[in-house]
N, C-alpha and C positions, 0 to 999 in steps of 0.2 A: 875460641868456637863454641858455638850456639847449638840448641838443640834445631833448629831450622835446619843450620846447617849441615845436622849429622839426618834432619831429614833428605835433604838434597842428595848431600855423598851418597847414599843409599841407595834414592831415587835415583843415580846416574851408574852406580858402579854393580849392582844389580837387576833393575828392567822395569821392577816394580813401581806403577803409581805411586802419585806423589801421596795420595788415600791411605795405600795400603804400607808405606812407608812410614808414612808417622802414624797410624793404628801399632806399626812393631814398633818404632822407639817408645811410644808411651806406656805398652805394655811392658816392653821390656821394664822403664823406667818404675813401673805402677811396682811390677815387682818386686823389686829390688827393695825398696820402698815399703814394701809390706815386710818382706824376710826382715831388715833392719828394727820397722816399732815392732816385733816378736822379742825382740833380743836375741838372733840367730845372725850370724856369719854373715857375709858372703862372700865367698870366692875363688877370683874369675884368672883361670891359670892363663900363667903368662901375663896378666894383666895386675895383679895381688889382689888386697884383701880387705873389706869393708866392715869395722869393728864397733858396735854402741860400747864405750864404756862410761861406768858410773861416776865423777867427779861429787866425793865429800863435798859438802859447804865448811869454809873457812873464812877466817877474817881476813879483808882485806884493805885496801885503805884509798880514800878517795882521791885520784891527783892532782887535785881540783883545790882543796881545801884541807886536802893533811888529816880527814876525819875518819877513824875509824867504821867497817860499816861491814855488813856478813852477807857471806854470796852465800845468795844461796844451791844444794847440791842439783845436779843435771844433770841431762846426758849429754852427750857428746860424742859424732861420730868421727875417727879414725881408721886413714888410709894409709897403708905401708905394700910398697911397689914391690913384684917381683924380680928377683933377679935379672930376670929374661928383660924385663921391660928397662930396670935401672943398667943396661948392659946398651937395649938400643937407645937409653936416651946420651949417653957418653963418649958412642960410636959417632957420632953423627957433630 
């Protein structure tokens, strides 16, 4: 499913115009992005949690050459689904 599909679904189910539906989707995604960029956790009840975690730098290996390389520290986004979502996925 793409962002355009989400907008289309809102348009069909809620009855808002496509422009309004698009604006709502953009606002929700922008709010999620801003919250995560600030290091805050996003918890959507019945869906799951989005958390930004910091990974330390570490040694790695180039799989093509076998040379050791330094993998830099970075932030990663993790998602953990709620038990409600897990149950819904497994019932189908």
